[in-house]
Gaussian input, Z-matrix of N, CA and C with variables (Angstrom, degrees):
# hf/3-21g

backbone

0 1
 N
 C     1     B1
 C     2     B2     1     A1
 N     3     B3     2     A2     1     D1
 C     4     B4     3     A3     2     D2
 C     5     B5     4     A4     3     D3
 N     6     B6     5     A5     4     D4
 C     7     B7     6     A6     5     D5
 C     8     B8     7     A7     6     D6
 N     9     B9     8     A8     7     D7
 C    10    B10     9     A9     8     D8
 C    11    B11    10    A10     9     D9
 N    12    B12    11    A11    10    D10
 C    13    B13    12    A12    11    D11
 C    14    B14    13    A13    12    D12
 N    15    B15    14    A14    13    D13
 C    16    B16    15    A15    14    D14
 C    17    B17    16    A16    15    D15
 N    18    B18    17    A17    16    D16
 C    19    B19    18    A18    17    D17
 C    20    B20    19    A19    18    D18
 N    21    B21    20    A20    19    D19
 C    22    B22    21    A21    20    D20
 C    23    B23    22    A22    21    D21
 N    24    B24    23    A23    22    D22
 C    25    B25    24    A24    23    D23
 C    26    B26    25    A25    24    D24
 N    27    B27    26    A26    25    D25
 C    28    B28    27    A27    26    D26
 C    29    B29    28    A28    27    D27
 N    30    B30    29    A29    28    D28
 C    31    B31    30    A30    29    D29
 C    32    B32    31    A31    30    D30
 N    33    B33    32    A32    31    D31
 C    34    B34    33    A33    32    D32
 C    35    B35    34    A34    33    D33
 N    36    B36    35    A35    34    D34
 C    37    B37    36    A36    35    D35
 C    38    B38    37    A37    36    D36
 N    39    B39    38    A38    37    D37
 C    40    B40    39    A39    38    D38
 C    41    B41    40    A40    39    D39
 N    42    B42    41    A41    40    D40
 C    43    B43    42    A42    41    D41
 C    44    B44    43    A43    42    D42
 N    45    B45    44    A44    43    D43
 C    46    B46    45    A45    44    D44
 C    47    B47    46    A46    45    D45
 N    48    B48    47    A47    46    D46
 C    49    B49    48    A48    47    D47
 C    50    B50    49    A49    48    D48
 N    51    B51    50    A50    49    D49
 C    52    B52    51    A51    50    D50
 C    53    B53    52    A52    51    D51
 N    54    B54    53    A53    52    D52
 C    55    B55    54    A54    53    D53
 C    56    B56    55    A55    54    D54
 N    57    B57    56    A56    55    D55
 C    58    B58    57    A57    56    D56
 C    59    B59    58    A58    57    D57
 N    60    B60    59    A59    58    D58
 C    61    B61    60    A60    59    D59
 C    62    B62    61    A61    60    D60
 N    63    B63    62    A62    61    D61
 C    64    B64    63    A63    62    D62
 C    65    B65    64    A64    63    D63
 N    66    B66    65    A65    64    D64
 C    67    B67    66    A66    65    D65
 C    68    B68    67    A67    66    D66
 N    69    B69    68    A68    67    D67
 C    70    B70    69    A69    68    D68
 C    71    B71    70    A70    69    D69
 N    72    B72    71    A71    70    D70
 C    73    B73    72    A72    71    D71
 C    74    B74    73    A73    72    D72
 N    75    B75    74    A74    73    D73
 C    76    B76    75    A75    74    D74
 C    77    B77    76    A76    75    D75
 N    78    B78    77    A77    76    D76
 C    79    B79    78    A78    77    D77
 C    80    B80    79    A79    78    D78
 N    81    B81    80    A80    79    D79
 C    82    B82    81    A81    80    D80
 C    83    B83    82    A82    81    D81
 N    84    B84    83    A83    82    D82
 C    85    B85    84    A84    83    D83
 C    86    B86    85    A85    84    D84
 N    87    B87    86    A86    85    D85
 C    88    B88    87    A87    86    D86
 C    89    B89    88    A88    87    D87
 N    90    B90    89    A89    88    D88
 C    91    B91    90    A90    89    D89
 C    92    B92    91    A91    90    D90
 N    93    B93    92    A92    91    D91
 C    94    B94    93    A93    92    D92
 C    95    B95    94    A94    93    D93
 N    96    B96    95    A95    94    D94
 C    97    B97    96    A96    95    D95
 C    98    B98    97    A97    96    D96
 N    99    B99    98    A98    97    D97
 C   100   B100    99    A99    98    D98
 C   101   B101   100   A100    99    D99
 N   102   B102   101   A101   100   D100
 C   103   B103   102   A102   101   D101
 C   104   B104   103   A103   102   D102
 N   105   B105   104   A104   103   D103
 C   106   B106   105   A105   104   D104
 C   107   B107   106   A106   105   D105
 N   108   B108   107   A107   106   D106
 C   109   B109   108   A108   107   D107
 C   110   B110   109   A109   108   D108
 N   111   B111   110   A110   109   D109
 C   112   B112   111   A111   110   D110
 C   113   B113   112   A112   111   D111
 N   114   B114   113   A113   112   D112
 C   115   B115   114   A114   113   D113
 C   116   B116   115   A115   114   D114
 N   117   B117   116   A116   115   D115
 C   118   B118   117   A117   116   D116
 C   119   B119   118   A118   117   D117
 N   120   B120   119   A119   118   D118
 C   121   B121   120   A120   119   D119
 C   122   B122   121   A121   120   D120
 N   123   B123   122   A122   121   D121
 C   124   B124   123   A123   122   D122
 C   125   B125   124   A124   123   D123
 N   126   B126   125   A125   124   D124
 C   127   B127   126   A126   125   D125
 C   128   B128   127   A127   126   D126
 N   129   B129   128   A128   127   D127
 C   130   B130   129   A129   128   D128
 C   131   B131   130   A130   129   D129
 N   132   B132   131   A131   130   D130
 C   133   B133   132   A132   131   D131
 C   134   B134   133   A133   132   D132
 N   135   B135   134   A134   133   D133
 C   136   B136   135   A135   134   D134
 C   137   B137   136   A136   135   D135
 N   138   B138   137   A137   136   D136
 C   139   B139   138   A138   137   D137
 C   140   B140   139   A139   138   D138
 N   141   B141   140   A140   139   D139
 C   142   B142   141   A141   140   D140
 C   143   B143   142   A142   141   D141
 N   144   B144   143   A143   142   D142
 C   145   B145   144   A144   143   D143
 C   146   B146   145   A145   144   D144
 N   147   B147   146   A146   145   D145
 C   148   B148   147   A147   146   D146
 C   149   B149   148   A148   147   D147
 N   150   B150   149   A149   148   D148
 C   151   B151   150   A150   149   D149
 C   152   B152   151   A151   150   D150
 N   153   B153   152   A152   151   D151
 C   154   B154   153   A153   152   D152
 C   155   B155   154   A154   153   D153
 N   156   B156   155   A155   154   D154
 C   157   B157   156   A156   155   D155
 C   158   B158   157   A157   156   D156
 N   159   B159   158   A158   157   D157
 C   160   B160   159   A159   158   D158
 C   161   B161   160   A160   159   D159
 N   162   B162   161   A161   160   D160
 C   163   B163   162   A162   161   D161
 C   164   B164   163   A163   162   D162
 N   165   B165   164   A164   163   D163
 C   166   B166   165   A165   164   D164
 C   167   B167   166   A166   165   D165
 N   168   B168   167   A167   166   D166
 C   169   B169   168   A168   167   D167
 C   170   B170   169   A169   168   D168
 N   171   B171   170   A170   169   D169
 C   172   B172   171   A171   170   D170
 C   173   B173   172   A172   171   D171
 N   174   B174   173   A173   172   D172
 C   175   B175   174   A174   173   D173
 C   176   B176   175   A175   174   D174
 N   177   B177   176   A176   175   D175
 C   178   B178   177   A177   176   D176
 C   179   B179   178   A178   177   D177
 N   180   B180   179   A179   178   D178
 C   181   B181   180   A180   179   D179
 C   182   B182   181   A181   180   D180
 N   183   B183   182   A182   181   D181
 C   184   B184   183   A183   182   D182
 C   185   B185   184   A184   183   D183
 N   186   B186   185   A185   184   D184
 C   187   B187   186   A186   185   D185
 C   188   B188   187   A187   186   D186
 N   189   B189   188   A188   187   D187
 C   190   B190   189   A189   188   D188
 C   191   B191   190   A190   189   D189
 N   192   B192   191   A191   190   D190
 C   193   B193   192   A192   191   D191
 C   194   B194   193   A193   192   D192
 N   195   B195   194   A194   193   D193
 C   196   B196   195   A195   194   D194
 C   197   B197   196   A196   195   D195
 N   198   B198   197   A197   196   D196
 C   199   B199   198   A198   197   D197
 C   200   B200   199   A199   198   D198
 N   201   B201   200   A200   199   D199
 C   202   B202   201   A201   200   D200
 C   203   B203   202   A202   201   D201
 N   204   B204   203   A203   202   D202
 C   205   B205   204   A204   203   D203
 C   206   B206   205   A205   204   D204
 N   207   B207   206   A206   205   D205
 C   208   B208   207   A207   206   D206
 C   209   B209   208   A208   207   D207
 N   210   B210   209   A209   208   D208
 C   211   B211   210   A210   209   D209
 C   212   B212   211   A211   210   D210
 N   213   B213   212   A212   211   D211
 C   214   B214   213   A213   212   D212
 C   215   B215   214   A214   213   D213
 N   216   B216   215   A215   214   D214
 C   217   B217   216   A216   215   D215
 C   218   B218   217   A217   216   D216
 N   219   B219   218   A218   217   D217
 C   220   B220   219   A219   218   D218
 C   221   B221   220   A220   219   D219
 N   222   B222   221   A221   220   D220
 C   223   B223   222   A222   221   D221
 C   224   B224   223   A223   222   D222
 N   225   B225   224   A224   223   D223
 C   226   B226   225   A225   224   D224
 C   227   B227   226   A226   225   D225
 N   228   B228   227   A227   226   D226
 C   229   B229   228   A228   227   D227
 C   230   B230   229   A229   228   D228
 N   231   B231   230   A230   229   D229
 C   232   B232   231   A231   230   D230
 C   233   B233   232   A232   231   D231
 N   234   B234   233   A233   232   D232
 C   235   B235   234   A234   233   D233
 C   236   B236   235   A235   234   D234
 N   237   B237   236   A236   235   D235
 C   238   B238   237   A237   236   D236
 C   239   B239   238   A238   237   D237
 N   240   B240   239   A239   238   D238
 C   241   B241   240   A240   239   D239
 C   242   B242   241   A241   240   D240
 N   243   B243   242   A242   241   D241
 C   244   B244   243   A243   242   D242
 C   245   B245   244   A244   243   D243
 N   246   B246   245   A245   244   D244
 C   247   B247   246   A246   245   D245
 C   248   B248   247   A247   246   D246
 N   249   B249   248   A248   247   D247
 C   250   B250   249   A249   248   D248
 C   251   B251   250   A250   249   D249
 N   252   B252   251   A251   250   D250
 C   253   B253   252   A252   251   D251
 C   254   B254   253   A253   252   D252
 N   255   B255   254   A254   253   D253
 C   256   B256   255   A255   254   D254
 C   257   B257   256   A256   255   D255
 N   258   B258   257   A257   256   D256
 C   259   B259   258   A258   257   D257
 C   260   B260   259   A259   258   D258
 N   261   B261   260   A260   259   D259
 C   262   B262   261   A261   260   D260
 C   263   B263   262   A262   261   D261
 N   264   B264   263   A263   262   D262
 C   265   B265   264   A264   263   D263
 C   266   B266   265   A265   264   D264
 N   267   B267   266   A266   265   D265
 C   268   B268   267   A267   266   D266
 C   269   B269   268   A268   267   D267
 N   270   B270   269   A269   268   D268
 C   271   B271   270   A270   269   D269
 C   272   B272   271   A271   270   D270
 N   273   B273   272   A272   271   D271
 C   274   B274   273   A273   272   D272
 C   275   B275   274   A274   273   D273
 N   276   B276   275   A275   274   D274
 C   277   B277   276   A276   275   D275
 C   278   B278   277   A277   276   D276
 N   279   B279   278   A278   277   D277
 C   280   B280   279   A279   278   D278
 C   281   B281   280   A280   279   D279
 N   282   B282   281   A281   280   D280
 C   283   B283   282   A282   281   D281
 C   284   B284   283   A283   282   D282
 N   285   B285   284   A284   283   D283
 C   286   B286   285   A285   284   D284
 C   287   B287   286   A286   285   D285
 N   288   B288   287   A287   286   D286
 C   289   B289   288   A288   287   D287
 C   290   B290   289   A289   288   D288
 N   291   B291   290   A290   289   D289
 C   292   B292   291   A291   290   D290
 C   293   B293   292   A292   291   D291

   B1=1.4501
   B2=1.5235
   B3=1.3098
   B4=1.4541
   B5=1.5253
   B6=1.3220
   B7=1.4622
   B8=1.5274
   B9=1.2993
   B10=1.4591
   B11=1.5277
   B12=1.3363
   B13=1.4655
   B14=1.5250
   B15=1.3310
   B16=1.4637
   B17=1.5243
   B18=1.3212
   B19=1.4670
   B20=1.5209
   B21=1.3168
   B22=1.4593
   B23=1.5265
   B24=1.3279
   B25=1.4687
   B26=1.5220
   B27=1.3216
   B28=1.4614
   B29=1.5272
   B30=1.3058
   B31=1.4587
   B32=1.5269
   B33=1.3243
   B34=1.4664
   B35=1.5214
   B36=1.3301
   B37=1.4675
   B38=1.5255
   B39=1.3270
   B40=1.4647
   B41=1.5285
   B42=1.3186
   B43=1.4663
   B44=1.5214
   B45=1.3251
   B46=1.4665
   B47=1.5204
   B48=1.3304
   B49=1.4604
   B50=1.5206
   B51=1.3211
   B52=1.4619
   B53=1.5296
   B54=1.3309
   B55=1.4627
   B56=1.5213
   B57=1.3189
   B58=1.4590
   B59=1.5297
   B60=1.3227
   B61=1.4663
   B62=1.5277
   B63=1.3160
   B64=1.4612
   B65=1.5209
   B66=1.3173
   B67=1.4612
   B68=1.5254
   B69=1.3333
   B70=1.4638
   B71=1.5341
   B72=1.3123
   B73=1.4690
   B74=1.5252
   B75=1.3147
   B76=1.4579
   B77=1.5264
   B78=1.3239
   B79=1.4669
   B80=1.5280
   B81=1.3316
   B82=1.4705
   B83=1.5267
   B84=1.3077
   B85=1.4619
   B86=1.5283
   B87=1.3159
   B88=1.4607
   B89=1.5247
   B90=1.3261
   B91=1.4676
   B92=1.5288
   B93=1.3164
   B94=1.4628
   B95=1.5194
   B96=1.3383
   B97=1.4676
   B98=1.5223
   B99=1.3328
   B100=1.4643
   B101=1.5171
   B102=1.3243
   B103=1.4602
   B104=1.5190
   B105=1.3186
   B106=1.4601
   B107=1.5218
   B108=1.3403
   B109=1.4628
   B110=1.5228
   B111=1.3119
   B112=1.4602
   B113=1.5247
   B114=1.3114
   B115=1.4674
   B116=1.5200
   B117=1.3253
   B118=1.4671
   B119=1.5236
   B120=1.3306
   B121=1.4653
   B122=1.5254
   B123=1.3110
   B124=1.4650
   B125=1.5248
   B126=1.3152
   B127=1.4648
   B128=1.5207
   B129=1.3262
   B130=1.4641
   B131=1.5175
   B132=1.3263
   B133=1.4628
   B134=1.5248
   B135=1.3203
   B136=1.4668
   B137=1.5236
   B138=1.3202
   B139=1.4670
   B140=1.5352
   B141=1.3384
   B142=1.4653
   B143=1.5255
   B144=1.3279
   B145=1.4644
   B146=1.5258
   B147=1.3281
   B148=1.4657
   B149=1.5313
   B150=1.3228
   B151=1.4610
   B152=1.5272
   B153=1.3233
   B154=1.4536
   B155=1.5165
   B156=1.3360
   B157=1.4660
   B158=1.5307
   B159=1.3273
   B160=1.4616
   B161=1.5274
   B162=1.3295
   B163=1.4613
   B164=1.5302
   B165=1.3157
   B166=1.4630
   B167=1.5306
   B168=1.3456
   B169=1.4745
   B170=1.5291
   B171=1.3351
   B172=1.4605
   B173=1.5254
   B174=1.3269
   B175=1.4658
   B176=1.5244
   B177=1.3373
   B178=1.4639
   B179=1.5242
   B180=1.3352
   B181=1.4572
   B182=1.5244
   B183=1.3354
   B184=1.4588
   B185=1.5244
   B186=1.3247
   B187=1.4689
   B188=1.5286
   B189=1.3280
   B190=1.4657
   B191=1.5220
   B192=1.3258
   B193=1.4596
   B194=1.5296
   B195=1.3277
   B196=1.4646
   B197=1.5238
   B198=1.3307
   B199=1.4669
   B200=1.5220
   B201=1.3236
   B202=1.4617
   B203=1.5225
   B204=1.3169
   B205=1.4585
   B206=1.5221
   B207=1.3287
   B208=1.4676
   B209=1.5247
   B210=1.3286
   B211=1.4660
   B212=1.5245
   B213=1.3228
   B214=1.4594
   B215=1.5293
   B216=1.3299
   B217=1.4663
   B218=1.5199
   B219=1.3255
   B220=1.4642
   B221=1.5238
   B222=1.3329
   B223=1.4623
   B224=1.5247
   B225=1.3212
   B226=1.4614
   B227=1.5227
   B228=1.3334
   B229=1.4662
   B230=1.5199
   B231=1.3295
   B232=1.4618
   B233=1.5233
   B234=1.3058
   B235=1.4628
   B236=1.5188
   B237=1.3302
   B238=1.4560
   B239=1.5173
   B240=1.3261
   B241=1.4560
   B242=1.5149
   B243=1.3205
   B244=1.4559
   B245=1.5172
   B246=1.3012
   B247=1.4563
   B248=1.5146
   B249=1.3285
   B250=1.4670
   B251=1.5254
   B252=1.3141
   B253=1.4627
   B254=1.5232
   B255=1.3270
   B256=1.4570
   B257=1.5162
   B258=1.3333
   B259=1.4596
   B260=1.5186
   B261=1.3371
   B262=1.4588
   B263=1.5249
   B264=1.3150
   B265=1.4608
   B266=1.5186
   B267=1.3260
   B268=1.4548
   B269=1.5182
   B270=1.3411
   B271=1.4631
   B272=1.5218
   B273=1.3275
   B274=1.4681
   B275=1.5199
   B276=1.3350
   B277=1.4583
   B278=1.5222
   B279=1.3258
   B280=1.4619
   B281=1.5238
   B282=1.3305
   B283=1.4656
   B284=1.5233
   B285=1.3198
   B286=1.4611
   B287=1.5277
   B288=1.3191
   B289=1.4595
   B290=1.5176
   B291=1.3614
   B292=1.4644
   B293=1.4872
   A1=108.63
   A2=116.16
   A3=121.95
   A4=108.68
   A5=114.97
   A6=119.02
   A7=111.21
   A8=114.83
   A9=121.16
   A10=110.53
   A11=116.62
   A12=120.88
   A13=111.20
   A14=116.53
   A15=120.45
   A16=110.50
   A17=117.29
   A18=120.72
   A19=110.65
   A20=116.21
   A21=120.49
   A22=111.18
   A23=116.48
   A24=120.48
   A25=110.80
   A26=116.72
   A27=120.87
   A28=110.92
   A29=116.69
   A30=121.20
   A31=111.14
   A32=116.88
   A33=120.66
   A34=111.25
   A35=116.74
   A36=120.46
   A37=110.53
   A38=116.86
   A39=120.80
   A40=110.62
   A41=116.72
   A42=120.51
   A43=111.10
   A44=116.70
   A45=120.91
   A46=110.84
   A47=116.85
   A48=121.28
   A49=110.53
   A50=117.12
   A51=121.27
   A52=110.31
   A53=117.43
   A54=120.39
   A55=111.40
   A56=116.92
   A57=121.75
   A58=110.72
   A59=116.95
   A60=120.86
   A61=110.08
   A62=117.26
   A63=121.11
   A64=111.08
   A65=116.44
   A66=120.88
   A67=111.19
   A68=116.33
   A69=120.49
   A70=110.72
   A71=116.87
   A72=120.76
   A73=110.21
   A74=116.37
   A75=120.98
   A76=111.12
   A77=116.39
   A78=120.88
   A79=109.88
   A80=116.68
   A81=121.19
   A82=110.39
   A83=115.65
   A84=121.32
   A85=110.38
   A86=116.83
   A87=121.20
   A88=111.17
   A89=116.85
   A90=120.44
   A91=110.59
   A92=116.10
   A93=121.19
   A94=113.05
   A95=116.12
   A96=123.19
   A97=111.77
   A98=114.53
   A99=121.36
   A100=108.52
   A101=116.10
   A102=121.01
   A103=112.68
   A104=116.59
   A105=121.18
   A106=110.00
   A107=115.79
   A108=120.26
   A109=109.74
   A110=115.42
   A111=121.54
   A112=108.69
   A113=115.95
   A114=120.63
   A115=110.67
   A116=117.03
   A117=120.22
   A118=111.56
   A119=117.62
   A120=120.99
   A121=110.59
   A122=116.01
   A123=120.62
   A124=110.49
   A125=117.17
   A126=120.63
   A127=110.23
   A128=117.33
   A129=120.66
   A130=111.82
   A131=116.53
   A132=120.73
   A133=110.69
   A134=117.04
   A135=120.14
   A136=110.76
   A137=116.67
   A138=121.22
   A139=109.76
   A140=116.66
   A141=120.95
   A142=112.21
   A143=116.16
   A144=121.20
   A145=112.34
   A146=116.56
   A147=122.77
   A148=112.85
   A149=116.82
   A150=122.12
   A151=109.90
   A152=116.42
   A153=122.09
   A154=113.88
   A155=116.76
   A156=119.76
   A157=112.19
   A158=117.31
   A159=120.49
   A160=112.07
   A161=116.97
   A162=121.10
   A163=112.50
   A164=117.41
   A165=120.68
   A166=112.66
   A167=119.02
   A168=117.90
   A169=112.76
   A170=116.84
   A171=119.07
   A172=111.57
   A173=117.08
   A174=120.15
   A175=111.33
   A176=116.88
   A177=120.24
   A178=110.47
   A179=116.54
   A180=120.25
   A181=110.41
   A182=116.80
   A183=121.16
   A184=111.19
   A185=116.52
   A186=120.73
   A187=110.62
   A188=116.30
   A189=120.78
   A190=110.62
   A191=116.41
   A192=120.98
   A193=110.78
   A194=116.50
   A195=119.95
   A196=111.49
   A197=116.87
   A198=120.26
   A199=110.93
   A200=116.41
   A201=119.92
   A202=111.52
   A203=116.57
   A204=119.94
   A205=110.37
   A206=116.22
   A207=120.10
   A208=110.53
   A209=116.74
   A210=120.46
   A211=110.68
   A212=115.88
   A213=120.08
   A214=110.30
   A215=116.35
   A216=119.88
   A217=110.72
   A218=116.31
   A219=120.41
   A220=110.93
   A221=116.68
   A222=119.32
   A223=111.26
   A224=117.04
   A225=119.35
   A226=110.84
   A227=115.76
   A228=120.33
   A229=112.10
   A230=116.01
   A231=118.91
   A232=110.38
   A233=115.25
   A234=120.33
   A235=110.70
   A236=117.27
   A237=120.64
   A238=110.28
   A239=114.76
   A240=121.59
   A241=107.83
   A242=116.58
   A243=118.88
   A244=109.02
   A245=115.87
   A246=120.88
   A247=112.58
   A248=116.72
   A249=120.88
   A250=111.11
   A251=117.93
   A252=121.48
   A253=110.23
   A254=116.39
   A255=119.99
   A256=111.09
   A257=116.48
   A258=120.74
   A259=111.04
   A260=117.13
   A261=120.89
   A262=110.65
   A263=117.36
   A264=121.56
   A265=110.09
   A266=116.89
   A267=120.47
   A268=111.01
   A269=117.59
   A270=121.33
   A271=110.99
   A272=117.67
   A273=120.50
   A274=110.11
   A275=117.19
   A276=119.93
   A277=110.82
   A278=116.55
   A279=121.26
   A280=110.81
   A281=117.04
   A282=121.04
   A283=110.76
   A284=117.04
   A285=120.58
   A286=111.16
   A287=117.78
   A288=121.26
   A289=112.38
   A290=118.05
   A291=119.83
   A292=112.81
   D1=138.79
   D2=-177.46
   D3=-103.60
   D4=132.02
   D5=-177.93
   D6=-70.04
   D7=160.93
   D8=178.92
   D9=-62.02
   D10=-39.12
   D11=179.28
   D12=-63.96
   D13=-40.39
   D14=179.50
   D15=-65.59
   D16=-41.80
   D17=177.74
   D18=-62.84
   D19=-41.61
   D20=179.25
   D21=-64.55
   D22=-43.67
   D23=179.38
   D24=-63.89
   D25=-42.85
   D26=179.00
   D27=-64.53
   D28=-40.04
   D29=178.45
   D30=-63.13
   D31=-43.44
   D32=178.72
   D33=-65.97
   D34=-39.58
   D35=178.77
   D36=-65.26
   D37=-42.46
   D38=179.01
   D39=-63.96
   D40=-41.23
   D41=178.29
   D42=-62.67
   D43=-43.09
   D44=178.46
   D45=-63.36
   D46=-41.23
   D47=179.35
   D48=-62.69
   D49=-45.87
   D50=-179.84
   D51=-62.70
   D52=-41.22
   D53=177.89
   D54=-62.94
   D55=-41.80
   D56=-179.96
   D57=-64.80
   D58=-46.57
   D59=178.99
   D60=-63.24
   D61=-41.64
   D62=179.26
   D63=-62.95
   D64=-40.86
   D65=178.30
   D66=-62.22
   D67=-45.72
   D68=178.57
   D69=-66.08
   D70=-38.44
   D71=178.41
   D72=-64.86
   D73=-34.79
   D74=177.41
   D75=-62.91
   D76=-37.13
   D77=176.47
   D78=-62.56
   D79=-43.44
   D80=177.15
   D81=-61.40
   D82=-41.53
   D83=-178.86
   D84=-64.23
   D85=-45.78
   D86=179.27
   D87=-63.95
   D88=-36.52
   D89=178.08
   D90=-63.32
   D91=-31.21
   D92=177.21
   D93=-87.28
   D94=5.21
   D95=179.50
   D96=56.64
   D97=44.12
   D98=177.44
   D99=-122.56
   D100=162.63
   D101=178.96
   D102=-108.59
   D103=-16.55
   D104=-177.06
   D105=-107.17
   D106=127.24
   D107=177.63
   D108=-67.23
   D109=138.43
   D110=176.91
   D111=-116.14
   D112=166.11
   D113=178.57
   D114=-58.06
   D115=-37.22
   D116=179.77
   D117=-63.68
   D118=-31.05
   D119=176.90
   D120=-67.00
   D121=-43.74
   D122=-179.99
   D123=-65.54
   D124=-43.52
   D125=179.86
   D126=-65.97
   D127=-39.95
   D128=176.12
   D129=-62.81
   D130=-39.34
   D131=177.88
   D132=-64.50
   D133=-43.44
   D134=178.16
   D135=-62.12
   D136=-39.78
   D137=178.25
   D138=-63.05
   D139=-44.52
   D140=178.96
   D141=-63.05
   D142=-30.42
   D143=-178.62
   D144=-88.63
   D145=12.06
   D146=179.20
   D147=68.86
   D148=28.54
   D149=174.52
   D150=-111.94
   D151=34.03
   D152=-177.92
   D153=-60.80
   D154=-22.87
   D155=179.76
   D156=-66.92
   D157=-13.19
   D158=175.91
   D159=-85.50
   D160=-11.04
   D161=-173.55
   D162=-59.71
   D163=-51.51
   D164=-176.78
   D165=-61.18
   D166=-50.22
   D167=179.37
   D168=-63.39
   D169=-35.94
   D170=179.18
   D171=-67.89
   D172=-40.13
   D173=177.62
   D174=-65.08
   D175=-37.92
   D176=177.11
   D177=-64.47
   D178=-44.72
   D179=179.04
   D180=-63.19
   D181=-43.03
   D182=-179.83
   D183=-60.94
   D184=-42.82
   D185=178.61
   D186=-62.67
   D187=-45.53
   D188=178.83
   D189=-62.47
   D190=-43.89
   D191=179.68
   D192=-60.70
   D193=-45.04
   D194=-179.92
   D195=-64.63
   D196=-40.11
   D197=178.05
   D198=-63.00
   D199=-44.09
   D200=-178.72
   D201=-69.39
   D202=-35.78
   D203=176.63
   D204=-64.66
   D205=-42.49
   D206=177.19
   D207=-63.87
   D208=-40.57
   D209=178.60
   D210=-64.47
   D211=-37.72
   D212=179.58
   D213=-65.39
   D214=-42.83
   D215=177.68
   D216=-64.16
   D217=-41.72
   D218=179.62
   D219=-65.19
   D220=-37.61
   D221=-178.99
   D222=-69.47
   D223=-29.43
   D224=176.28
   D225=-68.68
   D226=-31.34
   D227=-179.94
   D228=-77.66
   D229=-32.48
   D230=-177.42
   D231=-89.88
   D232=160.21
   D233=-178.47
   D234=-80.01
   D235=-37.55
   D236=-178.34
   D237=-106.28
   D238=144.93
   D239=178.25
   D240=-131.79
   D241=136.19
   D242=177.70
   D243=-75.78
   D244=145.93
   D245=179.37
   D246=-62.43
   D247=-36.90
   D248=-178.51
   D249=-64.67
   D250=-44.72
   D251=179.77
   D252=-64.08
   D253=-40.80
   D254=178.73
   D255=-62.65
   D256=-42.17
   D257=178.55
   D258=-61.65
   D259=-42.49
   D260=179.95
   D261=-64.74
   D262=-41.87
   D263=179.45
   D264=-64.40
   D265=-42.97
   D266=178.18
   D267=-62.89
   D268=-38.53
   D269=178.41
   D270=-62.40
   D271=-43.27
   D272=179.42
   D273=-67.93
   D274=-43.11
   D275=178.08
   D276=-58.81
   D277=-43.55
   D278=179.18
   D279=-64.56
   D280=-41.69
   D281=179.40
   D282=-64.35
   D283=-36.61
   D284=-179.85
   D285=-70.24
   D286=-30.60
   D287=178.94
   D288=-75.10
   D289=-27.48
   D290=-176.91
   D291=-85.26

């Protein structure tokens, strides 16, 4: 069981980490003369912060997410949807909510 103080400390640390990564990603975005952060900006920021070991798993997740999002859009356009594709889309949606 995790104490309330530990959860609070972890939450604050995670928030600080996300702010730091976002700030670094913003620098990448500005260097590219863009206003909208892209996945490549976040991955570049993580690499700059010496968290490059997260690059491969994040790119794999991003690819899977994009494929499932495309499948979800395609399934909305088509009349029939396979149960397996629907299950996969629901799994990603659920994972994104948690």
